[in-house]
One Martini backbone bead per residue (centre of mass of N, CA, C, O) as a GRO file, in nm:
protein
  225
    1MET     BB    1   0.207   2.462   3.466
    2ALA     BB    2   0.208   2.399   3.149
    3GLY     BB    3   0.027   2.441   2.885
    4ARG     BB    4  -0.129   2.339   2.628
    5ARG     BB    5  -0.085   2.339   2.310
    6ARG     BB    6  -0.168   2.548   2.042
    7TRP     BB    7  -0.307   2.476   1.743
    8SER     BB    8  -0.319   2.545   1.428
    9THR     BB    9  -0.484   2.498   1.145
   10GLU     BB   10  -0.237   2.449   0.966
   11GLU     BB   11  -0.100   2.234   1.146
   12ILE     BB   12  -0.330   2.033   1.130
   13LEU     BB   13  -0.327   1.999   0.819
   14ASP     BB   14  -0.040   1.905   0.790
   15THR     BB   15  -0.074   1.644   0.960
   16ALA     BB   16  -0.310   1.522   0.805
   17ALA     BB   17  -0.165   1.501   0.532
   18GLU     BB   18   0.058   1.308   0.633
   19LEU     BB   19  -0.128   1.076   0.717
   20LEU     BB   20  -0.260   1.042   0.430
   21ARG     BB   21   0.003   0.962   0.276
   22THR     BB   22   0.025   0.680   0.470
   23GLY     BB   23  -0.281   0.639   0.409
   24ASP     BB   24  -0.633   0.682   0.463
   25ALA     BB   25  -0.960   0.772   0.508
   26ASP     BB   26  -1.044   0.515   0.670
   27SER     BB   27  -0.794   0.520   0.886
   28PHE     BB   28  -0.865   0.792   0.955
   29SER     BB   29  -0.850   1.003   1.258
   30VAL     BB   30  -0.883   1.224   1.509
   31ARG     BB   31  -0.730   1.061   1.715
   32LYS     BB   32  -0.469   1.026   1.551
   33LEU     BB   33  -0.415   1.323   1.514
   34ALA     BB   34  -0.397   1.397   1.815
   35ALA     BB   35  -0.158   1.208   1.874
   36ALA     BB   36   0.046   1.344   1.675
   37LEU     BB   37   0.006   1.631   1.841
   38GLY     BB   38  -0.037   1.588   2.155
   39THR     BB   39  -0.354   1.564   2.194
   40ASP     BB   40  -0.696   1.617   2.187
   41SER     BB   41  -0.990   1.595   2.019
   42SER     BB   42  -1.140   1.846   2.137
   43SER     BB   43  -0.936   2.059   2.023
   44LEU     BB   44  -1.010   2.008   1.714
   45TYR     BB   45  -1.323   2.079   1.732
   46ARG     BB   46  -1.263   2.392   1.726
   47HIS     BB   47  -1.192   2.378   1.405
   48PHE     BB   48  -1.365   2.105   1.357
   49ARG     BB   49  -1.674   1.936   1.351
   50SER     BB   50  -1.537   1.708   1.161
   51LYS     BB   51  -1.388   1.481   0.969
   52THR     BB   52  -1.504   1.576   0.699
   53GLU     BB   53  -1.424   1.876   0.724
   54LEU     BB   54  -1.120   1.820   0.737
   55LEU     BB   55  -1.087   1.667   0.467
   56ARG     BB   56  -1.184   1.901   0.291
   57ALA     BB   57  -0.954   2.095   0.375
   58VAL     BB   58  -0.720   1.928   0.267
   59ALA     BB   59  -0.814   1.914  -0.030
   60ASP     BB   60  -0.825   2.225  -0.075
   61ARG     BB   61  -0.517   2.272  -0.064
   62VAL     BB   62  -0.459   2.136  -0.333
   63LEU     BB   63  -0.623   2.338  -0.503
   64LEU     BB   64  -0.465   2.585  -0.421
   65ALA     BB   65  -0.195   2.488  -0.539
   66ALA     BB   66  -0.301   2.462  -0.834
   67MET     BB   67  -0.381   2.789  -0.839
   68ASP     BB   68  -0.075   2.869  -0.793
   69GLY     BB   69  -0.071   3.098  -1.046
   70PRO     BB   70  -0.084   3.191  -1.345
   71ARG     BB   71  -0.286   3.261  -1.583
   72PRO     BB   72  -0.360   3.117  -1.855
   73GLU     BB   73  -0.306   3.108  -2.176
   74GLY     BB   74  -0.538   3.151  -2.424
   75ASP     BB   75  -0.794   2.973  -2.472
   76TRP     BB   76  -1.048   2.802  -2.327
   77LYS     BB   77  -0.918   2.522  -2.367
   78GLN     BB   78  -0.646   2.588  -2.236
   79HIS     BB   79  -0.752   2.662  -1.961
   80ILE     BB   80  -0.874   2.384  -1.893
   81THR     BB   81  -0.625   2.210  -1.940
   82VAL     BB   82  -0.437   2.345  -1.736
   83LEU     BB   83  -0.613   2.306  -1.494
   84ALA     BB   84  -0.630   1.997  -1.501
   85LEU     BB   85  -0.318   1.951  -1.483
   86ARG     BB   86  -0.277   2.089  -1.212
   87VAL     BB   87  -0.458   1.908  -1.048
   88ARG     BB   88  -0.322   1.644  -1.120
   89GLU     BB   89  -0.038   1.720  -1.011
   90ALA     BB   90  -0.118   1.783  -0.720
   91PHE     BB   91  -0.233   1.486  -0.666
   92GLY     BB   92   0.026   1.337  -0.756
   93ARG     BB   93   0.183   1.432  -0.491
   94GLN     BB   94  -0.112   1.339  -0.336
   95PRO     BB   95  -0.286   1.063  -0.391
   96GLN     BB   96  -0.447   1.011  -0.123
   97LEU     BB   97  -0.623   1.283  -0.164
   98ALA     BB   98  -0.799   1.209  -0.411
   99ALA     BB   99  -1.007   1.033  -0.260
  100VAL     BB  100  -1.106   1.258  -0.079
  101TRP     BB  101  -1.213   1.443  -0.303
  102GLY     BB  102  -1.405   1.236  -0.439
  103ARG     BB  103  -1.579   1.191  -0.176
  104TYR     BB  104  -1.601   1.503  -0.029
  105ALA     BB  105  -1.490   1.727  -0.149
  106SER     BB  106  -1.534   2.096  -0.174
  107GLY     BB  107  -1.591   2.448  -0.018
  108GLY     BB  108  -1.353   2.615  -0.068
  109THR     BB  109  -1.137   2.822  -0.219
  110GLY     BB  110  -1.021   2.619  -0.418
  111SER     BB  111  -1.291   2.532  -0.538
  112ARG     BB  112  -1.383   2.816  -0.632
  113LEU     BB  113  -1.145   2.862  -0.829
  114VAL     BB  114  -1.208   2.625  -1.017
  115MET     BB  115  -1.497   2.702  -1.088
  116GLU     BB  116  -1.438   2.986  -1.203
  117GLU     BB  117  -1.251   2.896  -1.433
  118LEU     BB  118  -1.447   2.709  -1.580
  119LEU     BB  119  -1.682   2.911  -1.622
  120GLN     BB  120  -1.524   3.122  -1.779
  121ALA     BB  121  -1.438   2.940  -2.011
  122LEU     BB  122  -1.727   2.861  -2.103
  123ARG     BB  123  -1.818   3.148  -2.172
  124ALA     BB  124  -1.584   3.187  -2.388
  125SER     BB  125  -1.696   2.962  -2.594
  126GLY     BB  126  -2.026   3.041  -2.645
  127LEU     BB  127  -2.207   2.934  -2.457
  128PRO     BB  128  -2.491   2.923  -2.327
  129ASP     BB  129  -2.584   2.978  -2.008
  130GLU     BB  130  -2.786   2.729  -1.982
  131GLU     BB  131  -2.540   2.511  -2.047
  132ILE     BB  132  -2.302   2.545  -1.841
  133PRO     BB  133  -2.363   2.381  -1.581
  134ALA     BB  134  -2.373   2.098  -1.712
  135ARG     BB  135  -2.092   2.110  -1.842
  136TYR     BB  136  -1.933   2.154  -1.590
  137HIS     BB  137  -2.013   1.891  -1.447
  138ARG     BB  138  -1.886   1.696  -1.656
  139ILE     BB  139  -1.594   1.796  -1.632
  140ALA     BB  140  -1.556   1.758  -1.328
  141VAL     BB  141  -1.614   1.456  -1.323
  142LEU     BB  142  -1.394   1.372  -1.519
  143ILE     BB  143  -1.149   1.479  -1.363
  144ALA     BB  144  -1.198   1.333  -1.097
  145ALA     BB  145  -1.200   1.043  -1.209
  146LEU     BB  146  -0.916   1.040  -1.336
  147ILE     BB  147  -0.759   1.111  -1.081
  148ALA     BB  148  -0.854   0.882  -0.898
  149SER     BB  149  -0.763   0.653  -1.077
  150GLU     BB  150  -0.461   0.728  -1.085
  151ALA     BB  151  -0.413   0.726  -0.780
  152GLY     BB  152  -0.471   0.427  -0.735
  153VAL     BB  153  -0.227   0.326  -0.904
  154SER     BB  154   0.011   0.501  -0.754
  155THR     BB  155  -0.034   0.349  -0.453
  156VAL     BB  156   0.099   0.103  -0.523
  157THR     BB  157   0.304  -0.135  -0.485
  158PRO     BB  158   0.548  -0.304  -0.644
  159GLU     BB  159   0.424  -0.579  -0.586
  160GLU     BB  160   0.135  -0.514  -0.681
  161TYR     BB  161   0.214  -0.435  -0.967
  162GLU     BB  162   0.337  -0.705  -1.058
  163GLN     BB  163   0.084  -0.874  -1.005
  164GLY     BB  164  -0.096  -0.714  -1.201
  165MET     BB  165   0.072  -0.764  -1.459
  166GLU     BB  166   0.048  -1.071  -1.455
  167LEU     BB  167  -0.261  -1.083  -1.470
  168PHE     BB  168  -0.282  -0.931  -1.734
  169ARG     BB  169  -0.119  -1.125  -1.914
  170VAL     BB  170  -0.296  -1.368  -1.864
  171ALA     BB  171  -0.574  -1.245  -1.952
  172VAL     BB  172  -0.476  -1.158  -2.243
  173LEU     BB  173  -0.270  -1.372  -2.367
  174GLY     BB  174  -0.468  -1.619  -2.249
  175ALA     BB  175  -0.691  -1.587  -2.437
  176ASP     BB  176  -0.964  -1.737  -2.578
  177PRO     BB  177  -1.055  -1.713  -2.906
  178ALA     BB  178  -1.340  -1.845  -2.883
  179GLN     BB  179  -1.439  -1.652  -2.642
  180PHE     BB  180  -1.210  -1.399  -2.714
  181PRO     BB  181  -1.153  -1.271  -3.010
  182ALA     BB  182  -1.083  -0.968  -2.969
  183LEU     BB  183  -0.870  -1.000  -2.746
  184ALA     BB  184  -0.682  -1.186  -2.909
  185HIS     BB  185  -0.630  -0.985  -3.143
  186PHE     BB  186  -0.532  -0.732  -2.929
  187ALA     BB  187  -0.333  -0.831  -2.706
  188ARG     BB  188  -0.047  -0.690  -2.797
  189ASP     BB  189  -0.190  -0.382  -2.775
  190VAL     BB  190  -0.293  -0.392  -2.506
  191ARG     BB  191  -0.310  -0.181  -2.222
  192PRO     BB  192  -0.264  -0.088  -1.925
  193LEU     BB  193  -0.388   0.149  -1.710
  194GLY     BB  194  -0.087   0.268  -1.638
  195ALA     BB  195  -0.057   0.365  -1.928
  196ASP     BB  196  -0.033   0.671  -2.041
  197ARG     BB  197  -0.216   0.874  -1.860
  198ARG     BB  198  -0.170   1.156  -1.965
  199ALA     BB  199  -0.259   1.111  -2.253
  200ALA     BB  200  -0.541   1.012  -2.183
  201PHE     BB  201  -0.633   1.260  -2.032
  202GLU     BB  202  -0.605   1.463  -2.270
  203GLU     BB  203  -0.783   1.317  -2.479
  204ILE     BB  204  -1.047   1.306  -2.323
  205LEU     BB  205  -1.071   1.611  -2.275
  206ALA     BB  206  -1.050   1.703  -2.575
  207ALA     BB  207  -1.315   1.565  -2.663
  208GLN     BB  208  -1.501   1.733  -2.486
  209LEU     BB  209  -1.418   2.014  -2.604
  210ALA     BB  210  -1.483   1.951  -2.903
  211GLN     BB  211  -1.786   1.918  -2.860
  212ILE     BB  212  -1.838   2.205  -2.777
  213GLU     BB  213  -1.721   2.348  -3.024
  214ALA     BB  214  -1.913   2.219  -3.231
  215ALA     BB  215  -2.175   2.326  -3.109
  216VAL     BB  216  -2.110   2.625  -3.133
  217GLY     BB  217  -2.058   2.625  -3.446
  218SER     BB  218  -2.364   2.513  -3.511
  219GLY     BB  219  -2.582   2.630  -3.286
  220ARG     BB  220  -2.615   2.388  -3.107
  221PRO     BB  221  -2.674   2.203  -2.858
  222ALA     BB  222  -2.504   2.037  -2.637
  223PRO     BB  223  -2.457   1.726  -2.595
  224PRO     BB  224  -2.444   1.473  -2.414
  225ALA     BB  225  -2.176   1.292  -2.266
   0.00000   0.00000   0.00000
């Protein structure tokens, strides 16, 4: 009788990523993954000690894909901007995995490559070494939060999107000027969260980097974000 097939780590991660594209981290389980592979859960635990470890490995592959390319040219701000956009685009192709990354983070090679690029860019900015770890953390949190937020919007169904837009229009255009004077004043110009997210992403990140640049130019410590 033929023995049960042995799946490689990469094959396991491929299948896990596919399951996560059509579901989410909450509904994902090692048992479901084993069933999709035609094996039992115990065989997968030879590769990963827990569900969380497996999810971190899947998210790390997205970061690896984002870093697969030539190092960007330009100054330190351009390096950080290109890096952030690459990570955004990588998770944009697999938005379900953005929530996994935001929740479980990653300690793999992809994560280390992102950290290395950010830290090198911040050193090139002229920031004192003692300020760099805190500033790195703020930028990393900002990028992760923006990507996770955008991914949440991009995974809604067309029906859910239309329902949300209708609720937005009712909430904004129907606001009582007596109770919500500012909202009523700007109602026709306020845009829903899903609008122009790339532009918003770049502008928010640019503001953070400009703050660092101004602090370096003044010779004063960069203030908290």
